[in-house]
A tleap script that builds the chain and sets N, CA, C and O, in Angstrom:
source leaprc.protein.ff14SB
mol = sequence {
  NMET GLY ASP TRP SER LYS HIE ALA GLY PHE
  GLY ILE GLN TYR ALA VAL THR ILE GLY ILE
  PHE ALA PHE GLY GLY PHE LYS LEU ASP GLU
  TRP LEU GLY THR GLU PRO PHE GLY LEU LEU
  ILE ALA VAL PHE ALA GLY PHE ILE GLY ALA
  THR VAL SER LEU VAL LYS LYS LEU PRO THR
  SER GLY PRO PRO VAL LYS SER LYS THR SER
  THR GLU SER ASN PRO GLU ASP LYS LYS ASN
  HIE CSER
}
set mol.1.N position { 59.538 -56.773 -7.416 }
set mol.1.CA position { 59.490 -55.410 -6.821 }
set mol.1.C position { 60.649 -56.472 -5.881 }
set mol.1.O position { 61.849 -56.544 -6.147 }
set mol.2.N position { 60.091 -57.092 -4.971 }
set mol.2.CA position { 61.213 -57.666 -4.268 }
set mol.2.C position { 61.026 -57.207 -3.058 }
set mol.2.O position { 60.009 -56.799 -2.498 }
set mol.3.N position { 62.585 -57.363 -2.560 }
set mol.3.CA position { 62.879 -56.981 -1.026 }
set mol.3.C position { 62.477 -54.798 -0.934 }
set mol.3.O position { 62.182 -54.037 -0.012 }
set mol.4.N position { 62.702 -54.624 -2.412 }
set mol.4.CA position { 61.962 -52.851 -2.020 }
set mol.4.C position { 60.882 -52.716 -1.458 }
set mol.4.O position { 60.713 -51.928 -0.528 }
set mol.5.N position { 59.961 -53.487 -1.952 }
set mol.5.CA position { 58.580 -53.130 -1.855 }
set mol.5.C position { 58.192 -53.965 -0.489 }
set mol.5.O position { 57.244 -53.619 0.216 }
set mol.6.N position { 58.883 -54.909 -0.241 }
set mol.6.CA position { 58.887 -55.555 1.238 }
set mol.6.C position { 59.241 -54.864 2.519 }
set mol.6.O position { 58.784 -55.029 3.650 }
set mol.7.N position { 60.381 -53.861 1.969 }
set mol.7.CA position { 60.757 -53.069 3.105 }
set mol.7.C position { 60.096 -51.851 3.210 }
set mol.7.O position { 59.915 -51.366 4.327 }
set mol.8.N position { 59.655 -51.209 2.064 }
set mol.8.CA position { 58.758 -49.915 1.845 }
set mol.8.C position { 57.227 -50.353 3.147 }
set mol.8.O position { 56.836 -49.834 4.193 }
set mol.9.N position { 56.996 -50.975 2.713 }
set mol.9.CA position { 56.011 -52.041 3.484 }
set mol.9.C position { 55.929 -51.767 4.675 }
set mol.9.O position { 54.883 -51.364 5.184 }
set mol.10.N position { 57.374 -51.996 5.519 }
set mol.10.CA position { 57.328 -52.139 7.116 }
set mol.10.C position { 57.306 -50.947 7.409 }
set mol.10.O position { 56.747 -50.578 8.442 }
set mol.11.N position { 57.977 -49.987 6.471 }
set mol.11.CA position { 58.169 -48.564 6.771 }
set mol.11.C position { 56.743 -47.868 6.689 }
set mol.11.O position { 56.469 -47.041 7.559 }
set mol.12.N position { 56.077 -48.076 5.969 }
set mol.12.CA position { 54.622 -47.709 5.815 }
set mol.12.C position { 53.820 -48.102 6.897 }
set mol.12.O position { 52.997 -47.315 7.365 }
set mol.13.N position { 53.988 -49.372 7.401 }
set mol.13.CA position { 53.151 -49.795 8.488 }
set mol.13.C position { 53.512 -49.247 9.613 }
set mol.13.O position { 52.587 -48.881 10.338 }
set mol.14.N position { 55.115 -48.994 10.161 }
set mol.14.CA position { 55.401 -48.627 11.124 }
set mol.14.C position { 54.831 -47.173 11.310 }
set mol.14.O position { 54.310 -46.845 12.377 }
set mol.15.N position { 54.919 -46.486 10.462 }
set mol.15.CA position { 54.498 -44.698 10.425 }
set mol.15.C position { 52.975 -44.986 10.243 }
set mol.15.O position { 52.537 -44.292 11.161 }
set mol.16.N position { 51.818 -45.589 9.625 }
set mol.16.CA position { 50.698 -45.730 10.510 }
set mol.16.C position { 50.418 -46.184 11.840 }
set mol.16.O position { 49.496 -45.936 12.617 }
set mol.17.N position { 51.422 -46.900 11.914 }
set mol.17.CA position { 50.996 -47.528 13.339 }
set mol.17.C position { 50.989 -46.333 14.424 }
set mol.17.O position { 50.233 -46.066 15.358 }
set mol.18.N position { 51.986 -45.813 13.980 }
set mol.18.CA position { 52.398 -44.442 15.272 }
set mol.18.C position { 51.084 -43.668 15.135 }
set mol.18.O position { 50.248 -43.611 16.036 }
set mol.19.N position { 50.951 -43.001 13.788 }
set mol.19.CA position { 49.912 -42.289 13.471 }
set mol.19.C position { 48.653 -42.737 13.966 }
set mol.19.O position { 48.009 -41.814 14.464 }
set mol.20.N position { 48.034 -43.953 13.996 }
set mol.20.CA position { 46.902 -44.225 14.544 }
set mol.20.C position { 47.072 -44.076 16.235 }
set mol.20.O position { 46.120 -43.701 16.920 }
set mol.21.N position { 48.192 -44.362 16.733 }
set mol.21.CA position { 48.106 -44.607 18.356 }
set mol.21.C position { 47.964 -42.985 18.579 }
set mol.21.O position { 47.174 -42.522 19.402 }
set mol.22.N position { 48.868 -42.125 17.707 }
set mol.22.CA position { 48.430 -40.550 17.981 }
set mol.22.C position { 47.131 -40.072 17.973 }
set mol.22.O position { 46.735 -39.205 18.752 }
set mol.23.N position { 46.380 -40.660 17.034 }
set mol.23.CA position { 45.125 -39.867 16.722 }
set mol.23.C position { 44.454 -40.358 17.968 }
set mol.23.O position { 43.774 -39.541 18.590 }
set mol.24.N position { 44.544 -41.452 18.367 }
set mol.24.CA position { 43.874 -42.462 19.371 }
set mol.24.C position { 44.001 -41.482 20.403 }
set mol.24.O position { 42.903 -41.233 20.903 }
set mol.25.N position { 45.113 -40.723 20.989 }
set mol.25.CA position { 46.085 -40.421 22.166 }
set mol.25.C position { 45.255 -38.854 21.955 }
set mol.25.O position { 44.879 -38.253 22.961 }
set mol.26.N position { 45.071 -38.405 20.875 }
set mol.26.CA position { 44.682 -36.857 20.769 }
set mol.26.C position { 43.334 -36.797 20.996 }
set mol.26.O position { 42.889 -35.835 21.622 }
set mol.27.N position { 42.479 -37.811 20.525 }
set mol.27.CA position { 41.247 -38.021 20.685 }
set mol.27.C position { 40.827 -38.317 22.077 }
set mol.27.O position { 39.860 -37.720 22.551 }
set mol.28.N position { 41.603 -39.353 22.889 }
set mol.28.CA position { 41.258 -39.206 24.590 }
set mol.28.C position { 41.475 -37.934 24.887 }
set mol.28.O position { 40.445 -37.313 25.150 }
set mol.29.N position { 42.599 -37.251 24.943 }
set mol.29.CA position { 42.868 -35.876 25.428 }
set mol.29.C position { 41.621 -34.960 25.450 }
set mol.29.O position { 41.246 -34.354 26.453 }
set mol.30.N position { 41.016 -34.921 24.235 }
set mol.30.CA position { 40.120 -34.243 24.105 }
set mol.30.C position { 38.886 -34.428 24.873 }
set mol.30.O position { 38.218 -33.574 25.457 }
set mol.31.N position { 38.686 -35.788 24.763 }
set mol.31.CA position { 37.545 -36.612 25.838 }
set mol.31.C position { 37.386 -36.173 27.262 }
set mol.31.O position { 36.457 -35.788 27.972 }
set mol.32.N position { 38.761 -36.403 27.396 }
set mol.32.CA position { 38.923 -36.631 29.454 }
set mol.32.C position { 39.512 -35.043 29.445 }
set mol.32.O position { 39.237 -34.454 30.491 }
set mol.33.N position { 40.284 -34.225 28.443 }
set mol.33.CA position { 40.688 -32.999 29.048 }
set mol.33.C position { 42.217 -33.038 29.355 }
set mol.33.O position { 42.812 -31.971 29.509 }
set mol.34.N position { 42.927 -34.322 29.456 }
set mol.34.CA position { 44.361 -34.721 29.560 }
set mol.34.C position { 45.414 -33.870 29.033 }
set mol.34.O position { 46.546 -33.989 29.500 }
set mol.35.N position { 45.143 -32.910 27.989 }
set mol.35.CA position { 46.391 -32.282 27.069 }
set mol.35.C position { 47.356 -32.321 27.874 }
set mol.35.O position { 47.123 -32.098 29.062 }
set mol.36.N position { 48.799 -32.639 27.401 }
set mol.36.CA position { 48.761 -33.252 26.487 }
set mol.36.C position { 49.420 -35.016 26.701 }
set mol.36.O position { 50.051 -35.718 25.910 }
set mol.37.N position { 48.970 -35.272 28.032 }
set mol.37.CA position { 49.488 -36.804 28.697 }
set mol.37.C position { 49.137 -37.554 27.552 }
set mol.37.O position { 49.968 -37.660 26.650 }
set mol.38.N position { 47.701 -38.248 27.423 }
set mol.38.CA position { 47.429 -39.256 26.649 }
set mol.38.C position { 47.901 -38.924 24.805 }
set mol.38.O position { 48.173 -39.879 24.076 }
set mol.39.N position { 47.917 -38.152 24.524 }
set mol.39.CA position { 48.674 -37.880 23.248 }
set mol.39.C position { 50.081 -38.495 23.640 }
set mol.39.O position { 50.017 -39.650 23.221 }
set mol.40.N position { 51.112 -38.338 24.134 }
set mol.40.CA position { 52.114 -38.552 24.537 }
set mol.40.C position { 52.541 -40.353 25.112 }
set mol.40.O position { 53.451 -41.129 24.824 }
set mol.41.N position { 51.393 -40.420 25.993 }
set mol.41.CA position { 51.499 -41.716 26.378 }
set mol.41.C position { 51.217 -43.056 24.899 }
set mol.41.O position { 51.722 -44.174 24.795 }
set mol.42.N position { 50.302 -42.389 24.022 }
set mol.42.CA position { 49.849 -43.161 23.090 }
set mol.42.C position { 50.916 -42.877 22.108 }
set mol.42.O position { 51.291 -43.903 21.541 }
set mol.43.N position { 51.441 -41.939 21.782 }
set mol.43.CA position { 52.921 -42.138 20.699 }
set mol.43.C position { 54.100 -43.056 20.788 }
set mol.43.O position { 54.839 -43.543 19.932 }
set mol.44.N position { 54.021 -43.176 22.645 }
set mol.44.CA position { 55.065 -43.862 23.024 }
set mol.44.C position { 54.591 -45.237 23.026 }
set mol.44.O position { 55.365 -46.028 22.486 }
set mol.45.N position { 53.742 -45.619 23.396 }
set mol.45.CA position { 52.850 -46.835 23.106 }
set mol.45.C position { 53.081 -47.329 21.821 }
set mol.45.O position { 53.766 -48.345 21.699 }
set mol.46.N position { 52.558 -46.699 20.728 }
set mol.46.CA position { 52.427 -46.587 19.259 }
set mol.46.C position { 54.070 -47.053 18.918 }
set mol.46.O position { 54.381 -48.062 18.285 }
set mol.47.N position { 54.767 -46.319 19.348 }
set mol.47.CA position { 56.264 -46.515 19.149 }
set mol.47.C position { 56.884 -47.691 19.695 }
set mol.47.O position { 57.901 -48.164 19.187 }
set mol.48.N position { 56.336 -48.178 20.682 }
set mol.48.CA position { 57.012 -49.615 21.145 }
set mol.48.C position { 56.680 -50.436 20.484 }
set mol.48.O position { 57.560 -51.110 19.948 }
set mol.49.N position { 55.211 -50.763 20.215 }
set mol.49.CA position { 54.389 -51.685 19.722 }
set mol.49.C position { 55.105 -52.138 18.139 }
set mol.49.O position { 55.404 -53.252 17.710 }
set mol.50.N position { 55.227 -50.741 17.497 }
set mol.50.CA position { 55.679 -50.893 15.865 }
set mol.50.C position { 57.106 -51.255 15.988 }
set mol.50.O position { 57.396 -52.263 15.344 }
set mol.51.N position { 58.167 -50.652 16.705 }
set mol.51.CA position { 59.224 -51.101 16.878 }
set mol.51.C position { 58.971 -52.886 17.145 }
set mol.51.O position { 58.923 -53.584 16.132 }
set mol.52.N position { 58.865 -53.357 18.110 }
set mol.52.CA position { 58.731 -54.744 18.465 }
set mol.52.C position { 58.108 -55.477 17.548 }
set mol.52.O position { 58.749 -56.524 17.446 }
set mol.53.N position { 57.163 -55.482 16.798 }
set mol.53.CA position { 56.475 -56.238 15.578 }
set mol.53.C position { 57.644 -55.682 14.235 }
set mol.53.O position { 57.702 -56.391 13.231 }
set mol.54.N position { 58.385 -54.607 14.302 }
set mol.54.CA position { 59.341 -54.927 13.220 }
set mol.54.C position { 60.162 -55.527 13.346 }
set mol.54.O position { 60.588 -56.188 12.399 }
set mol.55.N position { 60.787 -55.562 14.660 }
set mol.55.CA position { 62.042 -56.552 14.747 }
set mol.55.C position { 61.365 -57.977 14.681 }
set mol.55.O position { 62.130 -58.940 14.617 }
set mol.56.N position { 60.151 -58.179 14.689 }
set mol.56.CA position { 59.993 -59.616 14.684 }
set mol.56.C position { 60.120 -60.285 13.304 }
set mol.56.O position { 60.647 -61.357 13.007 }
set mol.57.N position { 59.149 -58.861 12.116 }
set mol.57.CA position { 59.109 -59.415 11.089 }
set mol.57.C position { 60.989 -59.254 9.845 }
set mol.57.O position { 61.224 -59.650 8.704 }
set mol.58.N position { 61.663 -58.671 10.645 }
set mol.58.CA position { 62.792 -58.556 10.416 }
set mol.58.C position { 63.971 -59.701 10.447 }
set mol.58.O position { 64.429 -60.091 11.521 }
set mol.59.N position { 64.551 -60.347 8.829 }
set mol.59.CA position { 65.393 -61.296 9.178 }
set mol.59.C position { 66.336 -60.954 10.022 }
set mol.59.O position { 66.532 -59.754 10.214 }
set mol.60.N position { 67.027 -61.819 10.623 }
set mol.60.CA position { 68.394 -61.511 11.132 }
set mol.60.C position { 69.758 -61.038 10.200 }
set mol.60.O position { 69.922 -61.507 9.074 }
set mol.61.N position { 70.487 -60.289 10.659 }
set mol.61.CA position { 71.220 -59.812 9.873 }
set mol.61.C position { 72.682 -60.939 9.730 }
set mol.61.O position { 72.933 -61.829 10.543 }
set mol.62.N position { 73.266 -60.708 8.854 }
set mol.62.CA position { 74.531 -61.772 8.629 }
set mol.62.C position { 74.147 -62.996 8.009 }
set mol.62.O position { 73.019 -63.485 8.077 }
set mol.63.N position { 75.119 -63.471 7.406 }
set mol.63.CA position { 74.841 -64.677 6.434 }
set mol.63.C position { 74.416 -65.892 7.256 }
set mol.63.O position { 74.469 -65.981 8.483 }
set mol.64.N position { 73.986 -66.815 6.393 }
set mol.64.CA position { 73.767 -68.153 7.618 }
set mol.64.C position { 74.980 -68.593 7.567 }
set mol.64.O position { 75.804 -68.542 6.654 }
set mol.65.N position { 75.054 -69.150 8.897 }
set mol.65.CA position { 76.153 -70.151 9.472 }
set mol.65.C position { 75.923 -71.639 9.056 }
set mol.65.O position { 74.821 -72.165 9.208 }
set mol.66.N position { 77.156 -72.405 8.447 }
set mol.66.CA position { 77.220 -73.598 7.827 }
set mol.66.C position { 77.533 -74.408 8.643 }
set mol.66.O position { 78.615 -74.811 8.215 }
set mol.67.N position { 77.284 -75.035 9.717 }
set mol.67.CA position { 77.887 -76.474 10.604 }
set mol.67.C position { 78.737 -76.887 10.139 }
set mol.67.O position { 78.705 -76.864 8.908 }
set mol.68.N position { 79.848 -77.434 10.730 }
set mol.68.CA position { 80.344 -78.705 10.050 }
set mol.68.C position { 80.238 -80.039 10.976 }
set mol.68.O position { 80.124 -80.178 12.193 }
set mol.69.N position { 80.306 -80.786 10.103 }
set mol.69.CA position { 79.979 -82.269 10.615 }
set mol.69.C position { 81.413 -82.807 11.399 }
set mol.69.O position { 82.513 -82.276 11.243 }
set mol.70.N position { 81.224 -83.594 11.984 }
set mol.70.CA position { 82.323 -84.297 12.854 }
set mol.70.C position { 83.466 -85.103 12.005 }
set mol.70.O position { 84.504 -85.587 12.456 }
set mol.71.N position { 82.959 -85.116 10.548 }
set mol.71.CA position { 83.850 -86.163 9.532 }
set mol.71.C position { 84.666 -84.929 8.545 }
set mol.71.O position { 85.601 -85.236 7.806 }
set mol.72.N position { 84.330 -84.011 8.626 }
set mol.72.CA position { 84.858 -82.783 7.717 }
set mol.72.C position { 85.948 -82.378 8.225 }
set mol.72.O position { 85.838 -82.464 9.448 }
set mol.73.N position { 86.779 -82.048 7.981 }
set mol.73.CA position { 87.988 -81.213 8.663 }
set mol.73.C position { 88.484 -80.232 7.944 }
set mol.73.O position { 88.285 -80.213 6.730 }
set mol.74.N position { 89.105 -79.401 8.480 }
set mol.74.CA position { 89.736 -77.908 7.810 }
set mol.74.C position { 90.932 -78.067 7.577 }
set mol.74.O position { 91.560 -78.750 8.386 }
set mol.75.N position { 91.446 -77.657 6.731 }
set mol.75.CA position { 92.765 -77.742 6.009 }
set mol.75.C position { 93.375 -77.108 6.921 }
set mol.75.O position { 94.076 -77.925 7.518 }
set mol.76.N position { 93.487 -76.108 7.347 }
set mol.76.CA position { 94.164 -75.038 8.093 }
set mol.76.C position { 94.760 -75.683 9.171 }
set mol.76.O position { 95.941 -75.736 9.515 }
set mol.77.N position { 93.409 -76.326 9.810 }
set mol.77.CA position { 93.679 -77.452 11.694 }
set mol.77.C position { 94.952 -78.575 11.058 }
set mol.77.O position { 95.649 -79.058 11.950 }
set mol.78.N position { 95.232 -78.930 9.894 }
set mol.78.CA position { 96.038 -80.086 9.496 }
set mol.78.C position { 97.336 -79.420 9.782 }
set mol.78.O position { 98.259 -79.872 10.459 }
set mol.79.N position { 97.253 -78.000 9.017 }
set mol.79.CA position { 98.633 -77.067 8.840 }
set mol.79.C position { 99.534 -76.874 10.301 }
set mol.79.O position { 100.753 -76.913 10.465 }
set mol.80.N position { 98.585 -76.683 11.144 }
set mol.80.CA position { 98.710 -75.749 12.604 }
set mol.80.C position { 99.273 -76.839 13.412 }
set mol.80.O position { 100.195 -76.564 14.180 }
set mol.81.N position { 98.658 -78.511 13.302 }
set mol.81.CA position { 98.894 -79.700 14.048 }
set mol.81.C position { 100.120 -80.399 13.777 }
set mol.81.O position { 100.632 -81.151 14.607 }
set mol.82.N position { 100.716 -80.124 12.388 }
set mol.82.CA position { 101.850 -81.107 12.391 }
set mol.82.C position { 103.261 -80.040 12.405 }
set mol.82.O position { 104.396 -80.518 12.410 }
savepdb mol mol.pdb
quit
């Protein structure tokens, strides 16, 4: 399954994290009677936490960059300097 299942797992984890925070905020509001502030703060905190976690897990975009050593030369450089 490879990349598909890995990325699907990221999405599920993202949604579940926000859902757990939302549920906790809802219950906190019921307990303290502060509707809707606990829910809003918890959803925002869940969104930030899930986003940070997702960014840390995803690879950087773009192909890997191959570094040149000092002994290698580019044929284009020789044309331009001649």
